[in-house]
N, CA, C and O atoms as a GROMACS GRO file, in nm:
protein
  460
    1UNK      N    1  -0.285  -0.534   2.973
    1UNK     CA    2  -0.361  -0.583   2.861
    1UNK      C    3  -0.406  -0.468   2.770
    1UNK      O    4  -0.414  -0.484   2.648
    2UNK      N    5  -0.434  -0.352   2.830
    2UNK     CA    6  -0.479  -0.238   2.749
    2UNK      C    7  -0.372  -0.197   2.649
    2UNK      O    8  -0.403  -0.156   2.538
    3UNK      N    9  -0.244  -0.207   2.689
    3UNK     CA   10  -0.135  -0.172   2.596
    3UNK      C   11  -0.134  -0.263   2.474
    3UNK      O   12  -0.109  -0.218   2.363
    4UNK      N   13  -0.159  -0.391   2.496
    4UNK     CA   14  -0.163  -0.486   2.384
    4UNK      C   15  -0.283  -0.456   2.292
    4UNK      O   16  -0.274  -0.468   2.170
    5UNK      N   17  -0.393  -0.417   2.353
    5UNK     CA   18  -0.511  -0.382   2.274
    5UNK      C   19  -0.483  -0.257   2.190
    5UNK      O   20  -0.518  -0.252   2.072
    6UNK      N   21  -0.422  -0.158   2.249
    6UNK     CA   22  -0.387  -0.035   2.176
    6UNK      C   23  -0.293  -0.067   2.062
    6UNK      O   24  -0.310  -0.015   1.951
    7UNK      N   25  -0.193  -0.152   2.086
    7UNK     CA   26  -0.102  -0.194   1.978
    7UNK      C   27  -0.179  -0.261   1.865
    7UNK      O   28  -0.153  -0.235   1.747
    8UNK      N   29  -0.274  -0.346   1.900
    8UNK     CA   30  -0.357  -0.415   1.801
    8UNK      C   31  -0.438  -0.314   1.719
    8UNK      O   32  -0.444  -0.326   1.597
    9UNK      N   33  -0.498  -0.216   1.785
    9UNK     CA   34  -0.578  -0.116   1.715
    9UNK      C   35  -0.489  -0.029   1.625
    9UNK      O   36  -0.529   0.007   1.514
   10UNK      N   37  -0.371   0.004   1.672
   10UNK     CA   38  -0.276   0.081   1.589
   10UNK      C   39  -0.235  -0.001   1.466
   10UNK      O   40  -0.220   0.054   1.357
   11UNK      N   41  -0.217  -0.130   1.485
   11UNK     CA   42  -0.181  -0.218   1.374
   11UNK      C   43  -0.294  -0.219   1.270
   11UNK      O   44  -0.267  -0.213   1.150
   12UNK      N   45  -0.416  -0.227   1.316
   12UNK     CA   46  -0.531  -0.223   1.224
   12UNK      C   47  -0.528  -0.093   1.143
   12UNK      O   48  -0.542  -0.095   1.021
   13UNK      N   49  -0.509   0.018   1.212
   13UNK     CA   50  -0.506   0.149   1.145
   13UNK      C   51  -0.389   0.160   1.048
   13UNK      O   52  -0.403   0.218   0.940
   14UNK      N   53  -0.274   0.106   1.086
   14UNK     CA   54  -0.156   0.116   0.999
   14UNK      C   55  -0.174   0.041   0.868
   14UNK      O   56  -0.106   0.070   0.770
   15UNK      N   57  -0.264  -0.055   0.865
   15UNK     CA   58  -0.295  -0.131   0.744
   15UNK      C   59  -0.403  -0.063   0.660
   15UNK      O   60  -0.444  -0.115   0.556
   16UNK      N   61  -0.449   0.053   0.705
   16UNK     CA   62  -0.552   0.125   0.633
   16UNK      C   63  -0.692   0.077   0.663
   16UNK      O   64  -0.787   0.112   0.592
   17UNK      N   65  -0.707  -0.002   0.768
   17UNK     CA   66  -0.838  -0.052   0.808
   17UNK      C   67  -0.895   0.031   0.922
   17UNK      O   68  -0.826   0.116   0.978
   18UNK      N   69  -1.018   0.005   0.956
   18UNK     CA   70  -1.083   0.079   1.064
   18UNK      C   71  -1.143  -0.018   1.164
   18UNK      O   72  -1.156  -0.137   1.138
   19UNK      N   73  -1.181   0.036   1.278
   19UNK     CA   74  -1.255  -0.036   1.379
   19UNK      C   75  -1.364   0.057   1.428
   19UNK      O   76  -1.362   0.176   1.398
   20UNK      N   77  -1.460   0.003   1.502
   20UNK     CA   78  -1.580   0.078   1.534
   20UNK      C   79  -1.612   0.063   1.683
   20UNK      O   80  -1.606  -0.047   1.738
   21UNK      N   81  -1.645   0.175   1.747
   21UNK     CA   82  -1.687   0.173   1.888
   21UNK      C   83  -1.830   0.225   1.894
   21UNK      O   84  -1.863   0.328   1.835
   22UNK      N   85  -1.915   0.152   1.967
   22UNK     CA   86  -2.053   0.196   1.982
   22UNK      C   87  -2.096   0.191   2.128
   22UNK      O   88  -2.039   0.120   2.211
   23UNK      N   89  -2.198   0.269   2.155
   23UNK     CA   90  -2.263   0.271   2.286
   23UNK      C   91  -2.410   0.242   2.265
   23UNK      O   92  -2.474   0.301   2.178
   24UNK      N   93  -2.464   0.150   2.345
   24UNK     CA   94  -2.603   0.112   2.333
   24UNK      C   95  -2.669   0.121   2.470
   24UNK      O   96  -2.611   0.081   2.571
   25UNK      N   97  -2.790   0.174   2.473
   25UNK     CA   98  -2.863   0.179   2.598
   25UNK      C   99  -2.998   0.248   2.583
   25UNK      O  100  -3.032   0.302   2.478
   26UNK      N  101  -3.072   0.243   2.690
   26UNK     CA  102  -3.200   0.314   2.697
   26UNK      C  103  -3.173   0.464   2.706
   26UNK      O  104  -3.059   0.505   2.733
   27UNK      N  105  -3.275   0.547   2.684
   27UNK     CA  106  -3.253   0.691   2.682
   27UNK      C  107  -3.178   0.748   2.803
   27UNK      O  108  -3.088   0.830   2.785
   28UNK      N  109  -3.212   0.707   2.924
   28UNK     CA  110  -3.143   0.761   3.042
   28UNK      C  111  -2.994   0.730   3.041
   28UNK      O  112  -2.912   0.818   3.067
   29UNK      N  113  -2.959   0.605   3.013
   29UNK     CA  114  -2.818   0.564   3.010
   29UNK      C  115  -2.744   0.634   2.897
   29UNK      O  116  -2.631   0.680   2.915
   30UNK      N  117  -2.806   0.642   2.781
   30UNK     CA  118  -2.742   0.708   2.666
   30UNK      C  119  -2.725   0.856   2.692
   30UNK      O  120  -2.620   0.913   2.662
   31UNK      N  121  -2.827   0.921   2.747
   31UNK     CA  122  -2.816   1.065   2.776
   31UNK      C  123  -2.702   1.094   2.873
   31UNK      O  124  -2.626   1.188   2.853
   32UNK      N  125  -2.690   1.013   2.978
   32UNK     CA  126  -2.579   1.031   3.073
   32UNK      C  127  -2.445   1.009   3.004
   32UNK      O  128  -2.351   1.085   3.026
   33UNK      N  129  -2.436   0.906   2.922
   33UNK     CA  130  -2.312   0.879   2.849
   33UNK      C  131  -2.276   0.997   2.759
   33UNK      O  132  -2.160   1.040   2.757
   34UNK      N  133  -2.373   1.048   2.685
   34UNK     CA  134  -2.347   1.159   2.592
   34UNK      C  135  -2.300   1.283   2.668
   34UNK      O  136  -2.207   1.350   2.623
   35UNK      N  137  -2.362   1.314   2.780
   35UNK     CA  138  -2.320   1.429   2.860
   35UNK      C  139  -2.175   1.413   2.904
   35UNK      O  140  -2.095   1.506   2.891
   36UNK      N  141  -2.141   1.296   2.956
   36UNK     CA  142  -2.004   1.271   3.002
   36UNK      C  143  -1.906   1.271   2.885
   36UNK      O  144  -1.797   1.327   2.896
   37UNK      N  145  -1.943   1.209   2.776
   37UNK     CA  146  -1.856   1.202   2.658
   37UNK      C  147  -1.828   1.343   2.606
   37UNK      O  148  -1.712   1.378   2.581
   38UNK      N  149  -1.931   1.423   2.590
   38UNK     CA  150  -1.914   1.558   2.536
   38UNK      C  151  -1.834   1.648   2.630
   38UNK      O  152  -1.767   1.741   2.586
   39UNK      N  153  -1.840   1.620   2.759
   39UNK     CA  154  -1.764   1.700   2.856
   39UNK      C  155  -1.616   1.668   2.852
   39UNK      O  156  -1.533   1.749   2.894
   40UNK      N  157  -1.580   1.550   2.803
   40UNK     CA  158  -1.440   1.507   2.809
   40UNK      C  159  -1.375   1.486   2.673
   40UNK      O  160  -1.256   1.455   2.666
   41UNK      N  161  -1.449   1.503   2.565
   41UNK     CA  162  -1.395   1.481   2.430
   41UNK      C  163  -1.415   1.605   2.344
   41UNK      O  164  -1.507   1.683   2.366
   42UNK      N  165  -1.328   1.620   2.247
   42UNK     CA  166  -1.340   1.735   2.157
   42UNK      C  167  -1.462   1.724   2.067
   42UNK      O  168  -1.528   1.824   2.039
   43UNK      N  169  -1.492   1.603   2.021
   43UNK     CA  170  -1.608   1.584   1.936
   43UNK      C  171  -1.736   1.593   2.014
   43UNK      O  172  -1.739   1.565   2.134
   44UNK      N  173  -1.841   1.631   1.948
   44UNK     CA  174  -1.972   1.640   2.011
   44UNK      C  175  -2.060   1.532   1.949
   44UNK      O  176  -2.064   1.517   1.827
   45UNK      N  177  -2.129   1.458   2.032
   45UNK     CA  178  -2.222   1.356   1.984
   45UNK      C  179  -2.359   1.382   2.042
   45UNK      O  180  -2.375   1.453   2.141
   46UNK      N  181  -2.459   1.321   1.978
   46UNK     CA  182  -2.595   1.322   2.032
   46UNK      C  183  -2.656   1.185   2.008
   46UNK      O  184  -2.587   1.094   1.961
   47UNK      N  185  -2.783   1.169   2.039
   47UNK     CA  186  -2.843   1.036   2.029
   47UNK      C  187  -2.867   0.991   1.885
   47UNK      O  188  -2.914   0.879   1.862
   48UNK      N  189  -2.835   1.075   1.788
   48UNK     CA  190  -2.845   1.039   1.646
   48UNK      C  191  -2.707   1.015   1.583
   48UNK      O  192  -2.698   0.988   1.464
   49UNK      N  193  -2.602   1.026   1.661
   49UNK     CA  194  -2.466   1.014   1.609
   49UNK      C  195  -2.432   0.870   1.572
   49UNK      O  196  -2.486   0.775   1.629
   50UNK      N  197  -2.343   0.857   1.477
   50UNK     CA  198  -2.291   0.725   1.439
   50UNK      C  199  -2.231   0.660   1.563
   50UNK      O  200  -2.152   0.721   1.635
   51UNK      N  201  -2.268   0.536   1.587
   51UNK     CA  202  -2.216   0.464   1.702
   51UNK      C  203  -2.303   0.472   1.826
   51UNK      O  204  -2.272   0.409   1.928
   52UNK      N  205  -2.410   0.546   1.820
   52UNK     CA  206  -2.504   0.554   1.933
   52UNK      C  207  -2.627   0.472   1.896
   52UNK      O  208  -2.694   0.497   1.796
   53UNK      N  209  -2.656   0.373   1.980
   53UNK     CA  210  -2.773   0.287   1.960
   53UNK      C  211  -2.870   0.318   2.074
   53UNK      O  212  -2.847   0.279   2.189
   54UNK      N  213  -2.976   0.387   2.041
   54UNK     CA  214  -3.076   0.428   2.139
   54UNK      C  215  -3.189   0.325   2.140
   54UNK      O  216  -3.259   0.308   2.041
   55UNK      N  217  -3.204   0.258   2.253
   55UNK     CA  218  -3.308   0.156   2.269
   55UNK      C  219  -3.436   0.219   2.323
   55UNK      O  220  -3.434   0.329   2.378
   56UNK      N  221  -3.546   0.149   2.306
   56UNK     CA  222  -3.672   0.191   2.365
   56UNK      C  223  -3.665   0.173   2.517
   56UNK      O  224  -3.589   0.090   2.566
   57UNK      N  225  -3.744   0.249   2.589
   57UNK     CA  226  -3.746   0.238   2.735
   57UNK      C  227  -3.786   0.098   2.783
   57UNK      O  228  -3.747   0.058   2.892
   58UNK      N  229  -3.863   0.024   2.704
   58UNK     CA  230  -3.908  -0.107   2.746
   58UNK      C  231  -3.814  -0.220   2.700
   58UNK      O  232  -3.848  -0.337   2.716
   59UNK      N  233  -3.698  -0.186   2.644
   59UNK     CA  234  -3.602  -0.288   2.601
   59UNK      C  235  -3.550  -0.366   2.722
   59UNK      O  236  -3.539  -0.313   2.832
   60UNK      N  237  -3.519  -0.492   2.699
   60UNK     CA  238  -3.470  -0.579   2.806
   60UNK      C  239  -3.321  -0.559   2.827
   60UNK      O  240  -3.242  -0.653   2.811
   61UNK      N  241  -3.282  -0.438   2.862
   61UNK     CA  242  -3.143  -0.402   2.891
   61UNK      C  243  -3.142  -0.322   3.019
   61UNK      O  244  -3.235  -0.247   3.049
   62UNK      N  245  -3.035  -0.338   3.096
   62UNK     CA  246  -3.028  -0.270   3.226
   62UNK      C  247  -2.944  -0.144   3.224
   62UNK      O  248  -2.974  -0.050   3.298
   63UNK      N  249  -2.843  -0.139   3.144
   63UNK     CA  250  -2.756  -0.022   3.147
   63UNK      C  251  -2.688   0.000   3.013
   63UNK      O  252  -2.726  -0.057   2.911
   64UNK      N  253  -2.587   0.082   3.016
   64UNK     CA  254  -2.509   0.114   2.898
   64UNK      C  255  -2.419  -0.003   2.861
   64UNK      O  256  -2.360  -0.067   2.948
   65UNK      N  257  -2.409  -0.030   2.732
   65UNK     CA  258  -2.316  -0.130   2.682
   65UNK      C  259  -2.225  -0.065   2.580
   65UNK      O  260  -2.271  -0.006   2.483
   66UNK      N  261  -2.096  -0.076   2.602
   66UNK     CA  262  -1.996  -0.027   2.508
   66UNK      C  263  -1.937  -0.146   2.435
   66UNK      O  264  -1.908  -0.249   2.495
   67UNK      N  265  -1.919  -0.130   2.303
   67UNK     CA  266  -1.866  -0.240   2.222
   67UNK      C  267  -1.760  -0.188   2.126
   67UNK      O  268  -1.766  -0.075   2.077
   68UNK      N  269  -1.662  -0.273   2.102
   68UNK     CA  270  -1.556  -0.247   2.005
   68UNK      C  271  -1.564  -0.356   1.899
   68UNK      O  272  -1.564  -0.475   1.932
   69UNK      N  273  -1.569  -0.316   1.774
   69UNK     CA  274  -1.573  -0.409   1.662
   69UNK      C  275  -1.443  -0.396   1.582
   69UNK      O  276  -1.401  -0.285   1.550
   70UNK      N  277  -1.380  -0.510   1.551
   70UNK     CA  278  -1.254  -0.510   1.476
   70UNK      C  279  -1.267  -0.603   1.355
   70UNK      O  280  -1.340  -0.702   1.360
   71UNK      N  281  -1.193  -0.571   1.246
   71UNK     CA  282  -1.210  -0.646   1.123
   71UNK      C  283  -1.123  -0.771   1.110
   71UNK      O  284  -1.136  -0.846   1.014
   72UNK      N  285  -1.036  -0.794   1.205
   72UNK     CA  286  -0.945  -0.907   1.192
   72UNK      C  287  -0.930  -0.980   1.325
   72UNK      O  288  -0.967  -0.929   1.431
   73UNK      N  289  -0.876  -1.099   1.318
   73UNK     CA  290  -0.858  -1.181   1.436
   73UNK      C  291  -0.759  -1.116   1.532
   73UNK      O  292  -0.647  -1.083   1.491
   74UNK      N  293  -0.797  -1.096   1.657
   74UNK     CA  294  -0.705  -1.038   1.755
   74UNK      C  295  -0.587  -1.133   1.782
   74UNK      O  296  -0.598  -1.254   1.761
   75UNK      N  297  -0.475  -1.078   1.828
   75UNK     CA  298  -0.362  -1.163   1.866
   75UNK      C  299  -0.404  -1.261   1.976
   75UNK      O  300  -0.499  -1.236   2.050
   76UNK      N  301  -0.334  -1.369   1.986
   76UNK     CA  302  -0.365  -1.474   2.082
   76UNK      C  303  -0.382  -1.421   2.224
   76UNK      O  304  -0.473  -1.464   2.295
   77UNK      N  305  -0.297  -1.329   2.264
   77UNK     CA  306  -0.303  -1.274   2.400
   77UNK      C  307  -0.433  -1.199   2.427
   77UNK      O  308  -0.472  -1.184   2.543
   78UNK      N  309  -0.500  -1.153   2.323
   78UNK     CA  310  -0.624  -1.076   2.338
   78UNK      C  311  -0.749  -1.153   2.299
   78UNK      O  312  -0.861  -1.112   2.330
   79UNK      N  313  -0.731  -1.264   2.233
   79UNK     CA  314  -0.844  -1.335   2.171
   79UNK      C  315  -0.954  -1.371   2.271
   79UNK      O  316  -1.072  -1.367   2.236
   80UNK      N  317  -0.917  -1.406   2.393
   80UNK     CA  318  -1.019  -1.445   2.492
   80UNK      C  319  -1.111  -1.330   2.531
   80UNK      O  320  -1.218  -1.353   2.586
   81UNK      N  321  -1.070  -1.207   2.505
   81UNK     CA  322  -1.153  -1.090   2.536
   81UNK      C  323  -1.263  -1.069   2.432
   81UNK      O  324  -1.362  -1.001   2.459
   82UNK      N  325  -1.246  -1.127   2.314
   82UNK     CA  326  -1.334  -1.103   2.200
   82UNK      C  327  -1.426  -1.221   2.174
   82UNK      O  328  -1.396  -1.334   2.214
   83UNK      N  329  -1.537  -1.194   2.107
   83UNK     CA  330  -1.623  -1.299   2.056
   83UNK      C  331  -1.634  -1.283   1.905
   83UNK      O  332  -1.619  -1.173   1.852
   84UNK      N  333  -1.660  -1.395   1.837
   84UNK     CA  334  -1.682  -1.388   1.692
   84UNK      C  335  -1.808  -1.307   1.667
   84UNK      O  336  -1.903  -1.311   1.745
   85UNK      N  337  -1.807  -1.236   1.557
   85UNK     CA  338  -1.919  -1.150   1.522
   85UNK      C  339  -1.959  -1.181   1.378
   85UNK      O  340  -1.881  -1.158   1.286
   86UNK      N  341  -2.079  -1.232   1.359
   86UNK     CA  342  -2.121  -1.268   1.223
   86UNK      C  343  -2.254  -1.206   1.182
   86UNK      O  344  -2.292  -1.216   1.065
   87UNK      N  345  -2.323  -1.143   1.273
   87UNK     CA  346  -2.457  -1.093   1.238
   87UNK      C  347  -2.459  -0.941   1.232
   87UNK      O  348  -2.469  -0.884   1.123
   88UNK      N  349  -2.450  -0.875   1.346
   88UNK     CA  350  -2.459  -0.730   1.353
   88UNK      C  351  -2.322  -0.669   1.324
   88UNK      O  352  -2.223  -0.712   1.382
   89UNK      N  353  -2.316  -0.571   1.238
   89UNK     CA  354  -2.189  -0.512   1.192
   89UNK      C  355  -2.096  -0.623   1.141
   89UNK      O  356  -1.980  -0.633   1.181
   90UNK      N  357  -2.150  -0.704   1.053
   90UNK     CA  358  -2.080  -0.824   1.007
   90UNK      C  359  -1.952  -0.794   0.930
   90UNK      O  360  -1.874  -0.886   0.903
   91UNK      N  361  -1.927  -0.670   0.894
   91UNK     CA  362  -1.801  -0.635   0.829
   91UNK      C  363  -1.685  -0.642   0.929
   91UNK      O  364  -1.568  -0.639   0.889
   92UNK      N  365  -1.717  -0.651   1.056
   92UNK     CA  366  -1.617  -0.665   1.162
   92UNK      C  367  -1.626  -0.806   1.217
   92UNK      O  368  -1.732  -0.847   1.266
   93UNK      N  369  -1.518  -0.881   1.210
   93UNK     CA  370  -1.520  -1.023   1.245
   93UNK      C  371  -1.528  -1.051   1.394
   93UNK      O  372  -1.575  -1.157   1.436
   94UNK      N  373  -1.481  -0.955   1.477
   94UNK     CA  374  -1.477  -0.978   1.622
   94UNK      C  375  -1.532  -0.858   1.696
   94UNK      O  376  -1.527  -0.745   1.650
   95UNK      N  377  -1.587  -0.888   1.816
   95UNK     CA  378  -1.647  -0.786   1.900
   95UNK      C  379  -1.598  -0.802   2.044
   95UNK      O  380  -1.585  -0.913   2.095
   96UNK      N  381  -1.571  -0.689   2.106
   96UNK     CA  382  -1.532  -0.684   2.247
   96UNK      C  383  -1.642  -0.611   2.322
   96UNK      O  384  -1.676  -0.498   2.287
   97UNK      N  385  -1.698  -0.675   2.426
   97UNK     CA  386  -1.800  -0.613   2.513
   97UNK      C  387  -1.736  -0.595   2.649
   97UNK      O  388  -1.733  -0.688   2.729
   98UNK      N  389  -1.685  -0.478   2.677
   98UNK     CA  390  -1.623  -0.453   2.806
   98UNK      C  391  -1.624  -0.303   2.831
   98UNK      O  392  -1.539  -0.230   2.780
   99UNK      N  393  -1.719  -0.258   2.910
   99UNK     CA  394  -1.731  -0.114   2.935
   99UNK      C  395  -1.605  -0.053   2.992
   99UNK      O  396  -1.567   0.057   2.954
  100UNK      N  397  -1.539  -0.123   3.084
  100UNK     CA  398  -1.418  -0.070   3.146
  100UNK      C  399  -1.305  -0.050   3.047
  100UNK      O  400  -1.243   0.056   3.044
  101UNK      N  401  -1.280  -0.151   2.966
  101UNK     CA  402  -1.172  -0.143   2.867
  101UNK      C  403  -1.204  -0.036   2.763
  101UNK      O  404  -1.117   0.044   2.728
  102UNK      N  405  -1.326  -0.036   2.713
  102UNK     CA  406  -1.362   0.060   2.609
  102UNK      C  407  -1.364   0.202   2.665
  102UNK      O  408  -1.331   0.297   2.593
  103UNK      N  409  -1.402   0.219   2.790
  103UNK     CA  410  -1.395   0.352   2.853
  103UNK      C  411  -1.251   0.401   2.856
  103UNK      O  412  -1.226   0.520   2.835
  104UNK      N  413  -1.157   0.311   2.881
  104UNK     CA  414  -1.015   0.349   2.879
  104UNK      C  415  -0.973   0.394   2.739
  104UNK      O  416  -0.898   0.490   2.725
  105UNK      N  417  -1.020   0.324   2.637
  105UNK     CA  418  -0.988   0.364   2.500
  105UNK      C  419  -1.044   0.504   2.470
  105UNK      O  420  -0.977   0.585   2.407
  106UNK      N  421  -1.165   0.530   2.516
  106UNK     CA  422  -1.224   0.662   2.495
  106UNK      C  423  -1.145   0.770   2.568
  106UNK      O  424  -1.128   0.880   2.516
  107UNK      N  425  -1.098   0.739   2.688
  107UNK     CA  426  -1.020   0.836   2.766
  107UNK      C  427  -0.890   0.877   2.696
  107UNK      O  428  -0.844   0.990   2.711
  108UNK      N  429  -0.832   0.785   2.620
  108UNK     CA  430  -0.704   0.818   2.556
  108UNK      C  431  -0.720   0.870   2.414
  108UNK      O  432  -0.620   0.891   2.344
  109UNK      N  433  -0.844   0.893   2.370
  109UNK     CA  434  -0.863   0.962   2.243
  109UNK      C  435  -0.936   0.888   2.133
  109UNK      O  436  -0.966   0.948   2.030
  110UNK      N  437  -0.965   0.762   2.151
  110UNK     CA  438  -1.049   0.695   2.053
  110UNK      C  439  -1.190   0.750   2.068
  110UNK      O  440  -1.223   0.809   2.170
  111UNK      N  441  -1.273   0.730   1.965
  111UNK     CA  442  -1.404   0.796   1.966
  111UNK      C  443  -1.516   0.699   1.936
  111UNK      O  444  -1.495   0.590   1.883
  112UNK      N  445  -1.635   0.742   1.971
  112UNK     CA  446  -1.755   0.668   1.934
  112UNK      C  447  -1.769   0.678   1.783
  112UNK      O  448  -1.751   0.785   1.724
  113UNK      N  449  -1.802   0.564   1.721
  113UNK     CA  450  -1.815   0.560   1.577
  113UNK      C  451  -1.693   0.499   1.512
  113UNK      O  452  -1.622   0.419   1.573
  114UNK      N  453  -1.670   0.537   1.389
  114UNK     CA  454  -1.560   0.483   1.309
  114UNK      C  455  -1.428   0.542   1.351
  114UNK      O  456  -1.414   0.664   1.362
  115UNK      N  457  -1.332   0.457   1.375
  115UNK     CA  458  -1.196   0.499   1.410
  115UNK      C  459  -1.100   0.446   1.305
  115UNK      O  460  -0.980   0.469   1.314
   0.00000   0.00000   0.00000
C-alpha cells in the first residue's frame, strides 16, 4: 500500500501541487519526535517549525499524531485510508492519520511541512 501512496504523492507533485505533513503533540512527545527527526533527516526542525503543532501539557491528547494532507481525492485503492478534510488546513481536501505510514514516508525523504 505504501508504494501506491508514494505514486499518488508523486502524481500530486508532478502536477505542480503540494501536500503537507504535520506532527502534533504535547511538549514531551514533540521534543522526542524532533530529536529523532533531526538525527535522521538533513533538515533541522524545532517546535516552531512549519508542520509542528505544539499542544499545551493539559491537552486531551495522549501521544504524537502524524498527519498527511493532500489536495485531491486519493485513488480508490487508497481512499479508505483518508478522511475528508473541510475545517483545518481546508486547502487540502483529504487527511491521512496514520503514524506508521507517515513515519515510512519520512524515512524515505519526505519532510515535515510543505512537500
